[in-house]
C-alpha positions as CSV (number, residue, x, y, z in Angstrom):
1,M,-0.6,24.1,6.5
2,G,0.1,27.2,8.6
3,D,1.8,30.5,7.9
4,L,5.5,31.3,7.4
5,P,7.8,30.8,10.4
6,A,7.9,34.0,12.5
7,N,10.5,36.5,11.1
8,A,11.2,40.2,11.5
9,S,10.6,40.7,7.8
10,W,9.7,38.4,4.9
11,D,9.9,41.3,2.4
12,A,13.5,42.6,2.7
13,G,15.7,41.2,0.0
14,L,12.9,39.4,-1.9
15,I,13.9,39.0,-5.5
16,A,11.3,36.4,-6.6
17,H,8.0,35.1,-5.3
18,W,6.0,32.5,-7.2
19,K,2.7,32.0,-5.2
20,L,2.0,28.9,-7.5
21,L,-1.7,29.0,-6.9
22,R,-3.1,29.5,-10.4
23,D,-0.1,30.4,-12.5
24,A,3.8,30.6,-12.5
25,R,3.9,34.4,-12.4
26,D,6.4,36.1,-10.1
27,S,4.7,38.5,-7.7
28,S,7.8,40.2,-6.4
29,G,7.7,42.9,-9.0
30,N,11.0,41.8,-10.5
31,G,9.5,40.0,-13.6
32,H,10.7,36.6,-13.0
33,H,7.8,34.9,-14.6
34,G,8.0,31.2,-15.4
35,K,6.8,29.0,-18.2
36,A,4.8,26.1,-16.8
37,Q,5.1,22.7,-18.6
38,G,2.6,19.9,-17.4
39,V,2.1,21.6,-14.0
40,R,-1.5,21.6,-12.7
41,F,-2.7,24.8,-10.7
42,T,-5.6,24.1,-8.4
43,G,-6.1,27.5,-6.9
44,A,-4.3,26.3,-3.8
45,E,-1.1,24.7,-5.0
46,A,0.9,23.7,-8.0
47,R,1.0,19.9,-8.6
48,F,3.9,18.2,-10.4
49,D,3.6,14.6,-11.8
50,G,7.1,13.3,-11.3
51,R,7.1,12.7,-15.2
52,G,8.6,15.9,-16.4
53,A,6.2,18.6,-15.2
54,H,8.1,21.8,-14.2
55,I,8.4,25.5,-14.5
56,E,11.3,27.2,-16.3
57,V,12.4,30.8,-15.4
58,A,14.7,32.5,-17.8
59,H,18.2,33.4,-16.4
60,G,18.5,36.8,-14.8
61,K,21.1,38.7,-12.8
62,L,19.1,38.8,-9.7
63,L,18.6,35.1,-9.8
64,D,22.3,34.3,-9.9
65,P,23.7,34.6,-6.3
66,G,27.4,34.3,-7.4
67,A,29.4,34.2,-4.1
68,K,26.8,36.0,-2.0
69,D,24.3,35.0,0.6
70,F,20.9,33.8,-0.6
71,T,17.8,31.9,0.6
72,I,15.2,29.6,-0.8
73,S,11.8,29.4,1.0
74,A,8.9,27.1,0.1
75,W,6.1,25.0,1.2
76,I,6.4,21.3,-0.2
77,R,4.4,18.2,-0.1
78,D,5.8,15.0,-1.4
79,D,3.1,12.8,-3.0
80,D,5.1,9.5,-3.4
81,V,2.9,6.4,-3.3
82,T,4.8,3.9,-5.3
83,G,8.4,4.1,-3.8
84,D,9.5,6.2,-6.8
85,L,11.9,9.1,-6.6
86,S,10.7,12.6,-5.5
87,G,13.2,14.8,-7.4
88,G,14.2,18.4,-7.7
89,I,12.5,21.4,-6.0
90,V,14.5,24.4,-7.3
91,T,17.7,24.1,-9.4
92,K,20.0,26.5,-11.2
93,Y,22.9,24.4,-12.2
94,D,25.3,23.9,-15.1
95,P,26.5,20.2,-15.1
96,Q,29.3,20.9,-17.6
97,L,30.9,23.7,-15.4
98,R,29.7,21.9,-12.1
99,R,28.5,25.3,-11.1
100,G,25.3,26.4,-9.4
101,F,22.8,25.4,-6.7
102,G,20.1,22.7,-6.1
103,L,17.4,21.9,-3.5
104,S,16.0,18.4,-3.9
105,L,14.5,15.4,-2.3
106,L,17.3,13.0,-2.7
107,S,16.7,9.2,-3.3
108,N,19.4,6.7,-4.3
109,S,17.9,3.2,-4.9
110,G,19.2,0.3,-6.9
111,V,22.8,1.0,-5.6
112,T,23.8,-2.5,-6.2
113,S,21.8,-4.2,-3.5
114,D,19.0,-1.8,-2.7
115,Q,18.0,1.6,-1.1
116,A,20.8,3.9,0.3
117,N,18.8,7.2,0.6
118,H,15.0,7.9,0.5
119,R,13.5,11.3,0.5
120,N,16.4,13.1,2.2
121,L,16.3,16.9,1.7
122,Q,19.6,17.9,0.0
123,F,20.8,21.4,-0.6
124,G,24.0,21.7,-2.5
125,I,26.2,24.3,-4.2
126,D,29.3,23.8,-6.4
127,A,31.8,26.3,-8.0
128,G,33.4,23.6,-10.2
129,R,36.8,23.8,-8.7
130,S,36.9,21.3,-5.9
131,V,39.2,18.3,-6.1
132,P,37.8,15.1,-4.5
133,E,39.8,13.7,-1.5
134,W,38.6,10.5,-0.1
135,A,39.0,10.1,3.6
136,D,39.1,6.7,5.4
137,C,36.1,6.2,7.8
138,G,37.3,3.0,9.1
139,R,36.6,-0.8,9.0
140,P,33.4,-2.0,10.7
141,G,34.2,-5.1,12.7
142,A,36.0,-7.7,10.7
143,A,34.4,-6.7,7.3
144,I,36.1,-7.7,4.2
145,F,33.1,-6.4,2.1
146,I,30.7,-3.5,2.7
147,W,27.7,-4.9,1.0
148,H,25.4,-1.9,1.6
149,L,25.2,1.5,3.0
150,L,21.9,2.8,4.3
151,V,20.8,6.2,5.8
152,H,17.9,6.1,8.2
153,D,16.7,8.3,10.9
154,G,19.8,10.5,11.1
155,A,22.3,7.7,11.0
156,L,24.4,5.7,8.5
157,Y,24.3,2.0,8.6
158,A,26.7,-0.6,7.0
159,A,26.0,-4.1,6.2
160,T,29.1,-6.5,6.0
161,C,30.5,-9.7,5.0
162,E,32.8,-11.1,7.5
163,A,34.2,-14.5,6.3
164,G,36.0,-16.3,9.2
165,E,34.9,-19.7,10.4
166,T,33.4,-18.2,13.7
167,E,32.4,-14.9,12.1
168,A,29.2,-13.6,10.7
169,G,27.7,-10.7,8.7
170,H,26.9,-7.8,10.9
171,V,25.1,-4.3,10.7
172,Y,27.0,-1.3,12.1
173,R,26.1,2.3,12.8
174,Y,28.5,5.0,12.0
175,E,29.6,7.3,14.8
176,S,32.2,9.6,13.6
177,G,35.9,9.4,12.4
178,Q,36.6,5.7,12.0
179,E,34.3,4.6,14.9
180,W,31.5,2.0,14.1
181,V,28.8,0.7,16.7
182,D,27.8,-3.0,16.3
183,C,24.1,-3.4,15.7
184,G,24.2,-7.1,15.9
185,S,24.3,-10.2,13.5
186,P,20.8,-11.3,12.4
187,D,21.9,-14.8,11.9
188,R,25.2,-16.9,11.5
189,S,25.7,-16.6,7.7
190,N,28.7,-14.7,6.5
191,S,26.9,-11.7,5.1
192,V,24.2,-9.2,5.7
193,E,23.8,-8.3,2.0
194,S,20.8,-6.0,1.8
195,L,19.3,-3.3,3.9
196,I,16.2,-1.3,3.3
197,V,13.7,1.1,5.3
198,Y,10.0,-0.4,5.1
199,E,7.3,1.2,7.1
200,G,9.8,3.1,9.0
201,R,11.8,0.2,10.1
202,I,15.1,-1.3,8.9
203,Y,14.9,-4.7,7.2
204,A,18.0,-6.8,6.4
205,G,18.6,-9.8,4.1
206,T,21.3,-12.3,5.0
207,S,23.5,-14.4,2.6
208,R,26.0,-17.1,2.3
209,Y,28.3,-15.3,0.0
210,N,30.6,-17.3,-2.2
211,L,33.8,-15.3,-2.2
212,G,35.1,-17.2,-5.1
213,G,32.9,-14.7,-7.2
214,S,35.4,-12.0,-6.2
215,Q,38.4,-14.3,-6.7
216,L,39.0,-14.7,-2.9
217,P,39.2,-17.9,-0.7
218,V,36.0,-19.3,0.0
219,S,34.5,-18.7,3.5
220,P,34.9,-21.6,5.9
221,N,31.5,-20.4,7.3
222,Q,29.0,-22.2,5.2
223,T,25.9,-21.3,7.1
224,A,23.0,-20.6,4.8
225,G,21.5,-17.1,4.7
226,G,18.5,-16.3,2.7
227,K,16.3,-14.8,5.4
228,I,14.8,-11.4,6.1
229,Y,15.0,-9.7,9.5
230,R,13.6,-6.6,11.0
231,Y,15.8,-4.4,13.3
232,E,14.4,-3.8,16.8
233,G,17.2,-1.6,18.1
234,G,20.4,-2.4,20.0
235,R,21.5,-5.8,18.7
236,R,18.0,-7.2,18.5
237,W,16.5,-8.6,15.2
238,I,13.3,-10.2,14.5
239,D,13.0,-13.2,12.0
240,C,10.7,-12.3,9.2
241,G,10.9,-15.6,7.3
242,R,12.8,-17.2,4.4
243,P,11.3,-16.2,1.1
244,S,12.7,-19.1,-0.9
245,E,15.2,-22.0,-1.0
246,S,18.0,-19.7,-2.0
247,V,20.8,-19.2,0.5
248,A,21.2,-15.5,-0.3
249,I,19.2,-12.4,-0.6
250,G,20.0,-10.1,-3.4
251,G,18.0,-6.7,-4.0
252,M,15.2,-5.0,-2.1
253,A,12.8,-2.5,-3.0
254,V,9.5,-0.9,-1.7
255,F,7.0,-0.8,-4.5
256,R,3.5,0.3,-4.1
257,G,3.6,0.0,-0.3
258,K,5.0,-3.5,-0.5
259,L,8.4,-4.9,0.4
260,Y,9.9,-7.0,-2.6
261,V,13.2,-9.0,-2.3
262,S,15.2,-11.1,-4.8
263,A,17.3,-14.2,-4.6
264,M,21.0,-13.8,-5.3
265,Y,21.7,-17.3,-6.1
266,H,19.4,-20.0,-7.7
267,P,16.6,-20.9,-7.5
268,A,15.8,-17.6,-9.0
269,G,12.9,-15.5,-7.8
270,V,11.4,-12.3,-6.6
271,Y,9.2,-12.3,-3.5
272,R,6.7,-9.9,-1.8
273,Y,6.4,-9.7,1.9
274,E,2.8,-10.5,3.2
275,G,3.6,-10.0,6.9
276,G,4.7,-12.2,9.7
277,Q,7.0,-14.8,8.0
278,R,4.8,-15.0,4.8
279,W,6.1,-14.3,1.3
280,A,4.5,-14.5,-2.1
281,F,6.3,-15.7,-5.2
282,C,6.4,-12.9,-7.9
283,G,8.3,-14.8,-10.6
284,N,11.6,-14.5,-12.4
285,A,12.8,-13.9,-15.9
286,N,12.3,-17.3,-17.6
287,G,14.2,-19.0,-15.0
288,N,16.9,-16.4,-14.8
289,R,17.7,-14.3,-11.8
290,V,16.4,-10.8,-11.4
291,N,18.9,-9.3,-8.9
292,N,19.0,-5.6,-7.9
293,L,15.8,-3.7,-7.9
294,I,14.6,-0.1,-8.5
295,V,11.3,1.7,-8.8
296,F,11.3,4.2,-11.7
297,D,8.4,6.2,-13.1
298,G,6.0,4.0,-11.2
299,E,7.3,0.6,-12.4
300,L,9.6,-2.1,-10.8
301,Y,12.8,-2.9,-12.5
302,G,15.6,-5.5,-12.0
303,T,19.0,-6.2,-13.1
304,G,20.2,-9.6,-14.6
305,W,23.3,-11.7,-13.5
306,D,22.5,-14.6,-15.9
307,T,21.7,-12.8,-19.2
308,G,23.0,-9.2,-18.8
309,Q,19.5,-7.8,-19.4
310,V,17.3,-5.3,-17.6
311,Y,13.8,-6.6,-16.6
312,R,10.5,-4.9,-15.8
313,Y,7.8,-6.4,-13.6
314,S,4.5,-6.7,-15.2
315,S,2.1,-8.4,-12.7
316,G,1.6,-11.6,-10.9
317,T,4.7,-13.7,-11.7
318,N,5.6,-12.0,-15.0
319,W,8.8,-10.2,-15.8
320,E,9.5,-8.8,-19.3
321,T,12.8,-7.9,-20.9
322,A,13.2,-4.0,-20.8
323,G,16.7,-3.8,-22.1
324,K,19.4,-5.8,-24.0
325,F,23.0,-4.7,-24.4
326,E,25.5,-5.9,-27.0
327,G,28.5,-7.6,-25.2
328,V,27.0,-7.2,-21.8
329,Q,27.0,-10.4,-19.6
330,Q,25.7,-9.0,-16.3
331,T,24.0,-5.9,-15.3
332,Y,24.5,-4.5,-11.7
333,G,23.4,-1.3,-10.4
334,F,20.7,1.3,-11.1
335,A,20.7,5.1,-10.8
336,V,18.3,7.9,-11.8
337,Y,19.9,10.9,-13.3
338,D,18.7,13.7,-15.6
339,A,15.3,12.0,-15.3
340,K,16.4,8.9,-17.0
341,L,17.3,5.4,-15.7
342,F,20.9,4.3,-15.8
343,V,22.4,0.9,-15.5
344,S,25.9,-0.4,-14.8
345,T,27.5,-3.5,-16.3
346,W,30.2,-6.2,-16.8
347,P,32.7,-6.9,-18.6
348,R,33.7,-3.5,-19.9
349,S,32.4,-1.3,-17.2
350,E,30.1,0.4,-19.5
351,V,27.0,2.4,-18.4
352,F,23.8,2.7,-20.3
353,R,21.0,5.3,-20.2
354,R,17.3,4.6,-21.1
355,E,15.7,7.3,-23.2
356,R,12.0,8.2,-23.2
357,D,11.4,6.2,-26.3
358,N,12.7,3.0,-24.4
359,R,16.1,3.0,-26.3
360,W,19.2,2.3,-24.3
361,V,22.2,4.3,-25.2
362,P,26.0,3.9,-24.2
363,V,27.2,6.7,-22.1
364,G,30.9,5.6,-21.8
365,R,33.2,3.4,-20.1
366,L,34.8,3.9,-16.8
367,G,38.5,3.9,-17.6
368,N,39.9,0.5,-18.4
369,E,37.9,-1.2,-15.7
370,K,35.9,-4.4,-16.1
371,E,32.8,-3.7,-14.0
372,S,30.8,-0.5,-13.2
373,M,28.9,-1.3,-10.0
374,G,27.2,0.9,-7.3
375,M,25.9,4.2,-8.7
376,A,24.6,7.3,-6.6
377,V,23.6,10.9,-7.3
378,Y,25.4,13.4,-5.2
379,N,25.3,17.2,-5.2
380,G,24.4,17.4,-8.9
381,K,26.6,14.6,-10.4
382,L,26.3,10.9,-10.9
383,Y,29.1,8.6,-9.5
384,S,30.0,4.9,-10.0
385,G,32.4,2.5,-8.5
386,T,34.4,0.0,-10.4
387,L,36.2,-3.5,-10.4
388,P,39.1,-4.5,-10.3
389,L,40.8,-1.4,-8.9
390,A,38.0,-0.1,-6.7
391,Q,37.9,3.3,-8.3
392,V,35.1,5.8,-8.2
393,Y,34.2,7.8,-11.3
394,R,32.2,11.0,-11.8
395,Y,30.0,11.3,-14.8
396,D,30.7,14.5,-16.7
397,G,28.2,14.2,-19.6
398,G,28.3,12.6,-23.0
399,Q,30.8,9.7,-22.9
400,E,33.1,11.2,-20.2
401,W,33.8,9.9,-16.8
402,T,36.5,11.3,-14.4
403,N,38.3,9.2,-11.9
404,T,38.0,10.6,-8.4
405,G,40.5,8.1,-6.8
406,Q,41.2,4.5,-6.0
407,L,39.7,3.5,-2.6
408,D,41.0,0.0,-2.1
409,A,44.7,-0.9,-2.7
410,T,44.9,-4.3,-1.2
411,P,47.9,-6.1,-2.5
412,D,48.0,-9.5,-4.1
413,V,44.4,-9.8,-5.1
414,T,42.7,-10.1,-8.4
415,Y,39.6,-8.0,-7.7
416,R,38.9,-4.9,-5.6
417,R,35.4,-3.5,-5.6
418,A,34.0,0.0,-4.8
419,W,30.5,-1.5,-4.4
420,S,28.1,0.4,-2.2
421,M,27.3,4.1,-1.8
422,A,25.2,6.6,0.1
423,V,25.0,10.3,0.7
424,F,25.3,11.2,4.5
425,Q,26.1,14.4,6.4
426,G,26.7,16.2,3.1
427,K,29.3,13.8,1.8
428,L,29.4,10.7,-0.5
429,F,30.3,7.5,1.2
430,C,31.5,4.3,-0.5
431,G,32.2,0.8,0.8
432,T,34.9,-1.6,-0.5
433,L,36.0,-5.1,-1.0
434,P,38.5,-6.8,0.2
435,S,39.7,-4.3,2.7
436,G,36.2,-3.8,4.2
437,H,36.8,-0.1,4.7
438,V,34.4,2.8,4.2
439,Y,35.5,6.0,2.6
440,A,33.9,9.5,2.2
441,M,34.5,12.6,0.1
442,E,32.9,15.9,-0.8
443,E,32.6,17.9,-3.9
444,G,31.3,21.4,-3.5
445,K,29.4,21.9,-0.4
446,C,26.2,20.1,0.6
447,A,23.8,20.0,3.6
448,T,21.6,16.9,4.0
449,I,18.8,16.0,6.3
450,D,19.6,12.3,6.9
451,R,16.1,11.2,7.6
452,A,12.9,10.8,5.2
453,L,10.8,13.9,4.9
454,R,7.7,13.4,6.9
455,P,4.4,13.4,5.0
456,G,2.1,16.3,4.7
457,W,3.0,20.0,4.0
458,R,6.5,21.1,5.2
459,H,8.0,24.4,5.2
460,V,11.6,24.3,3.9
461,M,14.3,26.9,3.9
462,A,17.7,26.5,2.3
463,V,20.2,29.2,3.2
464,R,23.7,30.1,2.2
465,K,25.2,32.4,4.9
466,A,28.9,33.3,4.6
467,D,30.9,30.2,4.7
468,R,28.1,27.6,5.4
469,L,24.8,26.0,3.9
470,K,21.9,25.5,6.4
471,L,18.6,23.7,6.0
472,W,15.5,24.5,8.1
473,I,12.4,22.5,8.4
474,D,9.1,24.0,9.8
475,G,11.1,26.8,11.4
476,E,13.7,24.5,13.1
477,A,17.4,24.2,12.2
478,A,17.9,20.8,10.7
479,A,21.3,20.5,9.0
480,A,24.4,22.4,7.9
481,S,27.2,21.8,5.7
482,G,31.0,22.0,6.5
483,S,32.7,25.4,6.0
484,I,33.2,26.8,2.6
485,A,36.8,27.8,2.1
486,G,37.4,31.3,1.0
487,T,34.9,34.1,0.2
488,D,35.1,33.8,-3.5
489,Y,33.1,30.7,-3.9
490,D,31.2,31.8,-7.0
491,I,28.4,29.6,-8.2
492,S,27.4,31.9,-11.2
493,N,26.0,30.3,-14.4
494,D,23.6,31.2,-17.2
495,R,21.3,28.4,-16.9
496,P,17.5,28.8,-16.4
497,L,16.1,28.3,-13.0
498,L,14.0,25.2,-12.9
499,I,11.1,24.7,-10.4
500,G,10.0,21.0,-9.8
501,L,12.9,19.6,-11.8
502,G,16.5,18.8,-10.6
503,V,19.5,17.0,-12.0
504,Q,18.3,13.7,-10.6
505,D,14.6,13.6,-11.4
506,S,11.2,15.5,-11.6
507,F,9.4,16.5,-8.4
508,R,6.4,14.3,-7.5
509,G,4.0,16.3,-5.2
510,A,2.9,19.8,-4.7
511,L,4.6,23.2,-4.2
512,R,3.3,26.7,-3.2
513,D,4.6,30.0,-2.0
514,L,8.2,29.7,-3.4
515,R,10.6,32.7,-2.6
516,I,14.1,33.5,-3.2
517,Y,16.0,36.2,-1.3
518,N,19.4,37.9,-1.9
519,R,20.2,37.5,1.9
520,A,20.5,34.9,4.5
521,V,17.0,34.8,6.2
522,E,17.3,34.0,9.8
523,S,14.4,31.7,10.6
524,A,13.1,32.1,14.1
525,S,10.1,30.5,15.8
């Protein structure tokens, strides 16, 4: 780990400086000393366990940038080894007012099928006054269903169901506007249902989707899926084998360095990739399907489409029940928000939250919808899509969900789905059925680095300058937000400043030399 990027002055405008070597004291002279909870100081860094360790700094006028320029500078090291979330770095945010700022490593997993974002640096602000407007980003190919959205290496990918007799599921890469580039069709089944990044490469799971489950005509293409492929660039895909006899792959997760996948249809099973075309059986829930997967607090969880439960992987082939919900017939998507695990359900579109004592509590219903589906955290808030009207709701705390709009208005159909989600280029993207379109919106302003943070120590700078947000990595400009309308975009709030804790989860790794400035620091190498 080297020195700070070269700059004319690293003292001008300094309002807080936590060296984070032996304690949480502020060395700027402004008295912003923190109270550490569970943080381990080694003399060289502060280590955060991802289980709630953080530093709290009392609200102060100097720490509240209002509508003015400011800069956050820090050395960070992400210590993820299980596939778990990495969490918040610095946050000063009021979720009720939707006002404040946050710098975090964003991961969205369990978004129905699987991973959408992993360790993407995100810097966002919100003044609590924006009104969401969804923009149509086009229809990839002949898609009728956007199964999955994945952010990898600076690009957004979409996995589709294309149901015609001579059609097949594809993967597409987003260019801009409504333009998508075809990345090929791994096999001739009607769906690419799942995408994930494993060991730096994209893996895809194919399926023969029964569209009758969405009250649509059955696809005349009855080619079996159920295989895993690795993307080789262009339109090239490498066959990585068929884990089971199932014709459809469901969820995917990377857990403790291994790729796990589930069968969408019976025979039920979860499988671990052993290389080449080899797969190891990792059990099921007493013969019931374990569908969508997520890693949370170092453990692997799955949803249930047969019993409406949540399952947790024990070892070998053992899955145990980790959640039961009265009146719930199916569990669908996962999200981590407020350092807790959330799950979406059918048939009343309820969402439940797991408390630290393992109780699951209801956190409300999404309008009068029947099903809550894909969920994602974006710029300080949790969002979920629905069926049958393909609406997207924002969680505003307690039991309150706010409708941000209906995405699919296809006439003369029973069900419409807002199913898949991902955060890309500072916006929230969502894929639909049966229109097969992708939509995007922004709330507040956000800059995202749309690739996984590289291992080791990285120097990060988050800058608000005039009408834009900017992110720098190791002295290089890496991302910027869109323009902030007006000069009175005031993000003031009276919440404490949190180090190592964000609105999504706790930070897992090490921090040192954290600084905040009341100006836009111009980084230059």
